[in-house]
C-alpha positions in Angstrom: 87.5 55.9 -106.4 89.6 57.1 -103.4 87.7 54.7 -101.1 88.4 51.8 -103.4 92.1 52.7 -103.5 92.2 52.9 -99.6 90.5 49.6 -99.3 92.8 48.0 -101.8 95.8 49.3 -99.8 94.3 47.7 -96.6 93.8 44.4 -98.4 97.4 44.5 -99.7 98.7 45.3 -96.2 96.7 42.4 -94.7 98.1 40.0 -97.3 101.6 41.1 -96.5 101.1 40.8 -92.7 99.5 37.4 -92.9 102.6 36.2 -94.7 104.6 37.3 -91.7 102.8 35.0 -89.3 99.5 35.0 -87.6 100.4 36.3 -84.1 102.7 39.1 -85.4 100.1 39.9 -88.1 97.4 40.3 -85.5 99.5 42.6 -83.4 100.4 44.8 -86.4 96.8 44.9 -87.5 95.7 45.9 -84.0 98.2 48.7 -83.9 96.9 49.9 -87.2 93.2 49.8 -86.7 92.9 50.3 -82.9 95.2 53.4 -82.7 92.4 56.0 -82.7 90.1 53.8 -80.7 92.7 53.2 -78.0 93.5 56.9 -77.7 89.8 57.8 -77.6 89.2 55.1 -74.9 92.0 56.4 -72.8 90.7 60.0 -73.0 87.2 58.8 -72.0 88.5 56.9 -69.0 90.6 59.9 -68.0 87.4 62.0 -68.0 85.7 59.3 -65.8 83.2 58.6 -68.7 82.3 55.2 -67.3 80.6 57.0 -64.4 79.6 60.3 -66.1 78.6 59.1 -69.6 77.8 55.4 -69.1 75.5 55.2 -72.2 78.1 56.4 -74.7 81.0 54.7 -72.9 79.1 51.3 -72.9 78.3 51.7 -76.7 82.0 52.4 -77.3 83.1 49.3 -75.3 80.6 47.2 -77.2 82.0 48.2 -80.6 85.5 47.9 -79.2 84.9 44.4 -78.0 83.3 43.5 -81.4 86.3 44.8 -83.2 88.6 42.7 -81.0 86.5 39.6 -81.5 86.4 40.1 -85.3 90.2 40.5 -85.4 90.7 37.4 -83.3 88.4 35.3 -85.4 90.0 36.5 -88.6 86.9 38.1 -90.0 86.7 40.6 -92.9 89.2 43.4 -92.1 86.6 46.0 -93.1 84.4 44.8 -90.2 87.3 45.3 -87.8 88.1 48.8 -89.1 84.4 49.8 -89.0 83.8 48.6 -85.4 87.0 50.3 -84.2 86.1 53.5 -85.9 82.6 53.4 -84.3 84.2 52.7 -80.9 86.4 55.8 -81.3 83.4 57.9 -82.1 81.4 56.7 -79.1 84.5 57.2 -76.8 84.9 60.8 -78.1 81.2 61.5 -77.4 81.6 59.9 -73.9 84.6 62.1 -73.1 82.8 65.3 -74.2 79.7 64.3 -72.3 81.7 63.4 -69.2 83.5 66.8 -69.3 80.1 68.5 -69.5 78.7 66.4 -66.6 81.8 67.1 -64.4 80.9 70.8 -64.6 77.1 70.5 -64.5 77.1 67.9 -61.7 80.1 69.2 -59.7 78.1 69.8 -56.6 76.5 66.4 -56.5 79.8 64.7 -57.2 81.3 66.5 -54.2 78.4 65.5 -52.0 78.9 61.9 -53.3 82.6 62.0 -52.4 81.9 63.5 -48.9 79.4 60.7 -48.2 81.8 58.0 -49.4 84.6 59.5 -47.2 82.2 59.1 -44.3 81.7 55.4 -45.1 78.1 56.0 -46.1 78.0 52.9 -48.5 78.6 50.8 -45.4 76.9 52.8 -42.6 73.9 54.3 -44.5 73.5 51.7 -47.2 69.8 52.3 -48.0 70.1 56.1 -48.3 73.3 55.7 -50.3 71.6 53.4 -52.8 68.7 55.8 -53.2 71.2 58.6 -53.9 73.1 56.5 -56.4 69.9 55.9 -58.3 69.1 59.6 -58.4 72.6 60.4 -59.5 72.5 57.8 -62.3 69.2 59.3 -63.5 70.7 62.8 -63.5 73.6 61.5 -65.7 71.3 59.6 -68.0 69.0 62.7 -68.5 72.0 64.9 -69.1 73.4 62.5 -71.8 70.0 62.8 -73.5 70.0 66.6 -73.4 67.3 66.9 -70.8 69.0 69.6 -68.7 65.9 70.5 -66.6 65.2 66.9 -65.7 68.8 66.3 -64.9 69.0 69.3 -62.6 65.9 68.0 -60.7 67.5 64.6 -60.1 70.8 66.3 -59.3 69.2 68.2 -56.5 67.4 65.1 -55.1 70.7 63.2 -55.2 72.6 66.0 -53.3 70.0 65.9 -50.5 70.2 62.1 -50.3 74.0 62.0 -50.3 74.1 64.6 -47.5 71.6 62.7 -45.5 73.6 59.5 -46.0 76.8 61.3 -45.0 75.2 62.7 -41.7 73.8 59.3 -40.8 77.2 57.7 -41.4 79.0 60.3 -39.3 76.5 59.8 -36.5 76.9 56.1 -36.7 80.7 56.5 -36.3 80.5 58.8 -33.3 77.2 58.0 -31.6 76.4 54.4 -32.2 78.4 53.1 -29.2 76.6 55.7 -27.0 73.2 54.7 -28.2 74.1 51.0 -27.6 75.1 51.7 -24.0 72.0 53.8 -23.4 69.8 51.0 -24.8 71.6 48.5 -22.5 71.0 50.9 -19.6 67.3 51.1 -20.4 67.0 47.3 -20.6 68.6 47.1 -17.2 66.2 49.7 -15.8 69.2 51.9 -14.8 66.9 55.0 -14.8 65.2 53.6 -11.7 68.4 53.6 -9.6 70.7 56.2 -11.2 68.4 58.7 -13.0 70.7 61.7 -12.6 73.7 60.1 -14.2 71.7 58.4 -16.9 69.9 61.7 -17.6 73.3 63.4 -18.0 74.4 60.7 -20.5 71.2 61.2 -22.6 71.6 65.0 -22.6 75.2 64.7 -23.7 74.1 62.4 -26.6 71.4 64.9 -27.6 74.0 67.7 -27.5 76.4 65.7 -29.7 73.6 64.9 -32.1 72.7 68.6 -32.3 76.3 69.6 -32.9 76.6 67.2 -35.8 73.4 68.5 -37.3 74.7 72.1 -37.1 78.3 71.4 -38.3 79.1 67.9 -39.3 82.6 68.7 -40.4 83.9 70.0 -37.0 83.7 66.7 -35.1 86.0 67.6 -32.2 83.2 68.8 -29.9 80.6 66.1 -30.8 83.3 63.4 -30.4 84.2 64.7 -27.0 80.5 64.9 -26.0 79.9 61.4 -27.2 82.9 60.2 -25.2 81.6 61.9 -22.1 78.1 60.4 -22.7 79.7 56.9 -22.9 81.4 57.5 -19.6 78.2 58.7 -17.9 76.2 55.8 -19.4 78.8 53.2 -18.1 78.9 55.1 -14.8 75.1 55.0 -14.5 75.1 51.3 -15.1 77.8 50.9 -12.3 75.9 53.2 -9.9 72.6 51.5 -10.5 74.1 48.2 -9.5 75.5 49.7 -6.3 72.2 51.5 -5.5 70.3 48.3 -6.1 72.5 46.4 -3.7 72.0 49.1 -1.0 68.2 49.1 -1.5 68.1 45.3 -1.4 70.3 45.4 1.7 73.0 43.3 0.1 75.3 46.2 0.9 75.2 48.6 3.8 75.7 52.3 3.4 78.6 52.3 5.8 80.4 49.5 4.0 79.9 51.4 0.7 81.5 54.6 2.1 84.4 52.6 3.6 85.0 50.9 0.3 85.1 54.2 -1.5 87.5 55.6 1.1 90.0 52.7 0.7 91.5 53.9 -2.6 92.0 57.4 -1.2 93.9 55.9 1.7 96.1 54.0 -0.7 96.9 57.1 -2.7 97.5 59.1 0.5 99.9 56.4 1.7 101.9 56.6 -1.6 102.1 60.4 -1.2 103.2 60.0 2.5 100.1 62.1 3.6 98.0 61.2 6.6 94.6 59.9 5.3 92.5 62.3 7.5 88.9 61.7 6.6 87.3 62.2 10.0 84.8 64.7 8.6 84.8 63.6 5.0 87.2 63.4 2.0 87.5 67.1 1.1 90.5 67.9 3.2 92.4 64.9 2.1 91.4 65.5 -1.6 92.8 69.1 -1.3 96.0 67.8 0.1 96.4 65.3 -2.6 95.7 67.9 -5.4 98.3 70.2 -3.8 100.8 67.4 -3.7 100.3 66.5 -7.3 100.5 70.2 -8.4 103.8 70.6 -6.5 105.2 67.4 -8.1 104.3 68.8 -11.5 105.9 72.1 -10.8 109.0 70.5 -9.4 109.3 68.2 -12.4 108.9 71.1 -14.8 111.6 73.1 -13.0 114.0 70.1 -13.0 113.4 69.6 -16.7 114.1 73.3 -17.4 117.2 73.3 -15.3 118.5 70.1 -17.0 117.9 71.6 -20.4 119.6 74.8 -19.5 122.6 73.0 -18.0 123.0 70.9 -21.1 122.9 73.9 -23.4 125.2 75.9 -21.2 127.8 73.1 -21.0 127.7 72.5 -24.7 128.2 76.2 -25.5 131.0 76.6 -23.0 132.8 73.4 -24.2 132.6 74.5 -27.8 133.8 78.0 -27.2 136.5 77.2 -24.8 137.8 74.5 -27.1 137.9 77.0 -29.9 139.6 79.6 -27.7 142.3 77.1 -26.7 143.2 76.6 -30.4 143.8 80.3 -30.9 146.1 82.7 -29.1 145.2 86.0 -30.7 142.2 87.8 -29.2 141.6 85.0 -26.7 141.4 87.4 -23.8 138.6 89.5 -25.4 136.6 86.5 -26.4 136.9 84.9 -23.0 135.7 88.1 -21.5 132.7 88.1 -23.9 131.9 84.5 -22.9 132.0 85.5 -19.2 129.7 88.4 -19.9 127.2 86.2 -21.6 127.3 83.6 -18.7 126.8 86.5 -16.3 123.8 87.6 -18.3 122.3 84.1 -18.1 122.9 84.0 -14.4 121.2 87.4 -14.1 118.2 86.1 -16.1 117.9 83.1 -13.7 117.8 85.4 -10.7 115.2 87.6 -12.4 113.2 84.5 -13.2 113.2 83.5 -9.5 112.1 87.0 -8.5 109.1 86.9 -11.0 108.2 83.3 -10.0 107.3 84.6 -6.5 105.0 87.3 -7.7 102.1 85.0 -8.8 99.9 82.5 -7.0 99.2 79.1 -8.6 95.7 80.2 -9.7 97.0 83.4 -11.3 99.9 82.3 -13.5 102.4 79.5 -14.1 105.9 80.9 -14.5 108.6 78.8 -16.2 111.6 79.0 -18.5 112.4 77.8 -22.0 116.1 78.5 -22.5 116.6 82.2 -21.7 112.9 83.0 -22.3 110.4 83.4 -19.4 106.9 82.2 -20.0 104.0 83.7 -18.0 101.0 81.3 -18.5 98.1 83.5 -17.3 95.7 80.8 -16.0 93.8 83.5 -14.1 93.1 85.6 -17.2 89.7 84.4 -18.6 87.4 85.6 -21.4 83.7 85.2 -21.9 82.8 82.5 -24.5 83.6 83.7 -28.0 84.7 87.1 -26.7 88.1 88.9 -26.6 87.3 91.8 -24.2 89.4 91.9 -21.0 87.2 91.8 -17.9 87.7 94.2 -15.0 88.4 91.3 -12.6 91.6 90.6 -14.6 93.1 94.1 -14.0 94.9 93.1 -10.8 96.5 90.1 -12.5 97.7 92.3 -15.3 99.1 94.8 -12.8 101.3 91.9 -11.6 102.3 91.1 -15.2 103.4 94.7 -15.5 105.7 94.4 -12.5 107.1 91.1 -13.9 107.9 92.8 -17.2 109.7 95.7 -15.4 112.1 93.1 -14.0 113.3 92.6 -17.6 114.0 96.0 -19.0 114.4 96.3 -22.8 113.0 92.8 -23.2 110.9 91.7 -26.2 107.3 90.6 -25.4 105.3 88.0 -27.3 101.6 87.7 -26.4 100.3 84.3 -27.5 96.6 83.4 -27.8 95.5 79.8 -27.6 92.2 77.9 -27.6 90.9 74.4 -27.1 89.9 72.2 -30.1 86.2 72.8 -29.9 84.8 75.0 -32.6 86.0 75.5 -36.2 89.7 75.8 -36.9 89.3 79.2 -38.6 87.1 80.6 -35.8 89.6 79.4 -33.1 92.5 81.0 -35.0 90.7 84.3 -35.3 89.5 84.3 -31.7 93.0 83.5 -30.4 94.5 86.4 -32.5 91.8 88.8 -31.2 92.5 87.9 -27.6 96.2 88.3 -28.0 95.7 91.7 -29.7 93.3 92.7 -26.9 96.1 92.0 -24.3 98.6 93.8 -26.5 96.4 96.9 -26.7 95.9 96.8 -22.9 99.7 96.7 -22.4 100.1 99.7 -24.8 97.3 101.8 -23.2 97.6 100.8 -19.5 101.2 99.8 -19.1 102.6 102.5 -21.5 104.8 99.9 -23.3 106.1 100.9 -26.7 104.6 99.0 -29.6 108.0 97.9 -30.9 108.5 95.7 -27.9 105.2 93.8 -28.4 104.1 91.0 -30.8 100.6 89.5 -30.7 100.2 86.0 -32.2 97.2 83.7 -32.2 97.8 80.0 -32.5 94.2 78.8 -32.3 94.0 75.1 -31.3 97.4 74.1 -32.8 99.5 74.1 -29.6 97.6 72.3 -26.8 99.4 71.7 -23.5 96.8 69.3 -22.2 94.2 66.8 -23.5 91.2 68.3 -25.2 89.2 65.2 -24.2 88.6 66.5 -20.6 87.0 69.7 -19.3 90.2 70.4 -17.2 92.4 69.9 -20.2 90.4 72.2 -22.4 90.4 74.8 -19.7 94.2 74.6 -19.6 94.4 74.9 -23.4 92.4 78.1 -23.4 95.1 80.5 -22.3 97.2 83.6 -22.9 101.0 83.1 -22.6 103.3 86.1 -22.3 106.8 85.2 -23.6 109.5 87.5 -22.2 112.7 87.5 -24.3 115.3 89.1 -22.0 118.0 91.4 -23.5 121.3 89.6 -22.7 123.5 92.5 -23.7 125.7 93.7 -20.8 124.0 96.5 -18.8 
């Protein structure tokens, strides 16, 4: 009886709505009969049911489209209501199944996303497609309640997605190197430049191994691949030169003279006599020294410029303020003079410390009133933080430099290059900084309250991590001396 009454109400409402006009009537009917279906559909899509419960979702969409078609064709309203209700049920089932799948298949979904992020659909299409099929099978079995079968396909899909991800990563980083080496092999480069070509192949093998061991830390393999590319191109170039020498198209003497010409040009620009009577070593050393001196001079000029700008700004600001006031001007001017004297004293102390170290022991420079001792001569074994006995003499000089700044605060900063995991580098830099800190407490008898040890890992490079020399400069301990500027 109740069902008949409900149906009678629907018929009455339809009659009223039809009297309002066909378009408006259809909209009102849709709002009435599709309300639950639309809500269930939105919930299913929010749960990613189209991917994780495709069977129920597709059934829901079929009923939903049938309901829309029936409404548009003006068919019996009971058919519209029935189709919409069935669609809502299927969408509800799809949402619940999708939530279950998102938990049960969480690992394979992460592997799938990682592979997609690595452009596996493009760079490892065949493996990706196999993984997609296994993934779809796992979802289908889970929808049917076959948990054991679903888990088996899940594991297979994870393996395939990870394989596709690795292939894609290698394609991004190593494909250019492989292309160059294939080109070198076709040109028979190994016959004329076997050492350089062998180095390129070894670097490629090292990069491949690093990606196999840790595909998510790509700094080192990327650097190795870049070096391999360089060596491969260099081998191709050298093979052409060697071939010309062997074929007597180019004499050895002309070859050497050609290679000396650029060094002569560089020496001329540096105003250095291009002395190569017994080889290029002496000239090369002179040029390296010239460049180092230029770098140091530039650094000093930059520091002095920055200090002068800061000092002038401070003086102008304070003197301007003092000129506006009469009371207490004498005392404040005296305080300003004392601070300027303290800054001048720090500059003299800096110049004294700068002379204590050779260029292969430490770089000494200023940042404002702070003095930085960049201990380039303090080295550690790979992955270790123990201070080696050969560093004791350098640290003795550091102690003398610290004594020049009594009551100063000391910050020991540990830094690494970008090779290795971020967490490992952070921990290693902290351990090395703390090792130096403990040495300063034990051997230098410095109070702990003056010392702060901080590890920055790879986050503060001072040179490019793309070169061996740059990475060497980035692996360092910096001692930051913060002088006490109070009047003595």
